[in-house]
C-alpha positions in Angstrom: 6.5 14.7 6.5 6.6 14.0 2.7 9.7 13.7 0.7 10.0 17.4 -0.4 8.3 18.6 -3.5 11.6 19.2 -5.5 12.3 15.3 -4.8 9.5 14.0 -5.8 8.7 12.6 -9.6 5.6 13.6 -11.2 4.1 10.5 -13.2 1.0 10.7 -15.0 -0.5 13.9 -12.4 0.5 11.8 -9.5 4.2 12.7 -7.5 6.2 9.8 -6.2 9.0 9.3 -4.1 11.8 8.0 -5.5 12.6 5.3 -3.1 13.4 1.7 -3.3 12.2 -1.0 -1.0 14.9 -1.0 1.6 15.2 2.9 2.0 11.3 2.8 2.3 12.0 0.1 5.1 14.5 2.1 6.7 12.3 5.5 6.6 9.4 3.7 8.6 11.7 2.2 11.1 13.2 5.7 11.7 9.6 7.1 12.4 8.7 3.8 14.8 11.9 5.0 17.0 11.2 8.7 16.9 8.6 11.1 18.4 5.0 9.5 17.7 3.2 11.2 14.9 0.7 9.1 12.1 2.4 8.8 8.8 0.7 7.4 6.1 2.8 5.4 3.2 0.8 4.8 -0.3 1.7 2.0 -2.9 0.2 3.5 -6.4 -0.6 1.6 -9.3 -2.0 1.7 -12.7 -5.4 1.3 -11.6 -4.7 3.8 -8.7 -3.8 6.6 -10.8 -7.2 6.2 -12.4 -8.9 6.3 -9.5 -7.4 9.8 -8.6 -9.0 11.2 -11.3 -12.4 10.8 -10.1 -11.9 10.4 -6.4 -11.4 13.9 -4.5 -10.8 12.4 -1.3 -8.5 9.9 -2.6 -6.4 12.6 -4.3 -6.1 14.6 -1.6 -4.5 11.4 0.9 -2.5 10.5 -1.7 -0.9 14.1 -2.7 -0.4 14.3 1.3 1.0 10.9 1.9 4.4 11.0 4.2 5.5 8.7 1.4 4.2 7.3 -2.1 5.9 4.5 -4.2 5.3 2.8 -7.2 3.5 -0.5 -6.7 4.0 -1.8 -10.5 6.6 -2.7 -12.9 4.8 -0.7 -15.6 5.0 2.9 -13.7 8.7 2.0 -13.5 8.8 1.7 -17.2 6.2 4.9 -17.5 8.9 6.6 -15.5 11.6 5.9 -17.8 10.0 6.8 -20.9 9.1 10.3 -19.5 12.3 10.8 -18.2 11.8 10.9 -14.9 13.0 7.5 -13.9 11.9 5.8 -10.7 14.6 3.1 -8.9 12.1 0.2 -8.6 9.0 -1.3 -8.0 8.1 -1.6 -4.2 5.1 -4.0 -4.1 2.5 -3.8 -1.2 2.9 -7.2 -0.3 6.6 -7.2 -1.0 6.8 -3.9 1.5 4.3 -5.6 4.1 6.5 -8.7 4.5 9.6 -7.0 4.7 8.2 -4.5 7.4 7.0 -7.6 9.5 10.5 -9.0 9.2 11.9 -5.4 10.3 9.4 -5.5 13.1 10.2 -8.7 14.6 13.3 -7.9 14.9 13.2 -4.7 16.5 9.9 -6.1 18.5 7.3 -3.7 17.1 3.6 -3.8 17.9 1.4 -4.5 14.7 -2.2 -4.2 13.8 -4.2 -6.0 11.1 -7.2 -4.3 9.7 -9.1 -5.6 6.9 -10.5 -8.9 5.2 -12.5 -11.8 6.1 -12.2 -13.1 10.0 -11.2 -16.0 9.0 -8.4 -14.9 6.8 -7.0 -12.1 9.1 -6.9 -14.7 11.9 -4.6 -16.8 9.7 -2.5 -13.8 8.9 -1.9 -13.5 12.8 -1.3 -17.1 13.2 1.1 -17.5 10.3 2.9 -14.1 11.5 3.3 -15.5 15.0 5.2 -18.2 13.5 7.1 -16.8 10.7 7.9 -13.6 12.7 8.9 -14.6 16.4 9.2 -11.3 17.8 6.8 -9.5 16.3 4.0 -8.0 18.8 0.4 -8.2 17.5 -1.1 -5.6 18.9 -4.5 -6.4 17.3 -6.4 -7.9 14.3 -10.0 -7.1 13.1 -11.5 -8.2 10.1 -12.6 -5.6 7.4 -16.1 -5.7 7.6 -17.8 -2.7 9.5 -19.9 -0.2 8.7 -19.1 3.5 8.6 -21.4 4.1 12.0 -18.4 2.0 13.5 -15.2 3.9 12.2 -14.8 6.0 15.7 -14.9 2.7 17.6 -12.3 1.1 15.3 -10.3 4.0 15.7 -10.4 4.4 19.2 -9.7 0.6 19.9 -6.5 0.7 17.4 -5.3 4.0 18.9 -5.3 2.1 22.4 -4.0 -0.8 21.2 -0.8 1.4 20.3 0.8 -0.3 17.4 3.7 1.3 15.5 2.7 -0.6 12.2 -0.9 -0.4 10.9 -2.3 -2.6 8.0 -5.1 -1.6 6.2 -6.1 -5.0 4.4 -8.9 -3.3 2.1 -9.2 -1.9 -1.4 -9.0 1.3 -2.8 -10.0 4.0 -2.4 -10.8 2.9 1.0 -7.7 2.0 2.7 -6.1 5.6 1.6 -9.2 7.8 2.7 -9.3 5.7 5.9 -5.6 6.1 7.0 -5.8 9.4 6.2 -9.3 11.0 7.3 -8.5 9.3 10.8 -4.5 9.9 11.0 -4.5 11.9 14.1 -6.9 9.8 15.9 -5.0 6.7 14.8 -1.6 8.5 16.0 0.1 5.2 14.2 3.9 5.6 13.5 3.4 3.9 10.2 -0.1 3.1 8.6 0.2 1.0 5.1 -2.5 0.1 3.1 -2.1 -3.5 1.4 -4.9 -4.3 -0.5 -5.2 -7.8 -1.1 -2.1 -8.9 0.8 -3.9 -10.4 4.1 -4.8 -13.2 1.5 -1.4 -13.6 0.0 -0.3 -13.9 3.6 -2.9 -16.4 4.3 -1.9 -18.4 1.8 -5.3 -18.2 0.4 -4.1 -16.4 -3.2 -0.8 -17.3 -4.7 1.4 -14.9 -6.0 2.8 -14.7 -9.9 6.1 -16.1 -10.5 9.1 -14.4 -9.9 9.3 -14.2 -13.8 6.0 -12.6 -14.1 6.3 -10.2 -11.8 10.0 -8.9 -13.2 8.7 -8.3 -16.6 5.2 -6.6 -15.3 2.9 -9.3 -16.0 1.5 -9.9 -12.4 -1.3 -8.4 -13.1 -2.3 -11.0 -15.6 -1.7 -13.6 -12.9 -3.9 -11.9 -10.5 -7.0 -11.5 -13.1 -6.6 -15.1 -14.0 -6.7 -16.0 -10.4 -9.7 -13.7 -9.6 -11.5 -12.3 -12.9 -14.9 -11.6 -11.9 -13.4 -9.0 -8.9 -10.4 -7.8 -11.1 -11.5 -7.8 -14.5 -12.4 -4.3 -14.7 -9.9 -2.9 -12.6 -7.3 -4.6 -14.9 -8.5 -4.2 -18.4 -10.3 -0.6 -18.1 -8.4 1.1 -15.9 -4.9 -0.3 -17.3 -5.7 0.4 -21.2 -6.7 4.2 -19.8 -3.3 4.2 -18.3 -1.7 2.9 -21.5 -3.6 5.7 -23.3 -2.6 8.3 -20.9 1.4 7.3 -21.0 1.1 7.3 -24.6 -0.4 10.8 -24.2 2.1 12.1 -22.2 5.1 10.7 -24.1 4.1 12.2 -27.2 2.9 15.5 -26.2 6.3 15.7 -23.4 4.3 16.6 -20.7 
């Protein structure tokens, strides 16, 4: 179940769970150890907040997520300006790697869904080397039609993973996990966007100092300008405008 409503913090129209990385990992492990039931974790960034305003299905998926955490230093800063402080950023790629490491210790089963075929296979190979003990229950690239959803869901369910990582963009990753949650029956489902490319060594993350000062988006924009210019320049500008209005009006 999601965190009780009175424990969630509303930031610019989205309710966040005030948890850090370690707490999210521990909660995830509790779900994997307990009775099997589908649960979804959403990592939200500034661009995602803008999507929520225009995508009712994504809004529903996020409102009903079992955990929703801030993936972005600007969101943490915004929470402090609005006097509803979140403890820390929980980046999707960091959470994924932490869950993989914990999964290796606990001998959990994992399924990777998303990215190009060569990328997802490289993720599988590298995870086998880096996380011995982790059981790869299956992997599939992210290029498929809506007519294939039911077959893919059946394949994942039959593989019985404890962790499902959906390496595809928003709003697809949130909507896919939400719409097929009961049929998938996976204890921990997490949308991780382009994290497969990072784990496969195709894209380098920003230096730590850039991550800490909230400028990782600048690095990513420089790496993939054609793909990300609208997301970061348009959506982030809208985020800043909304934040300024909220600070001035006290809402």
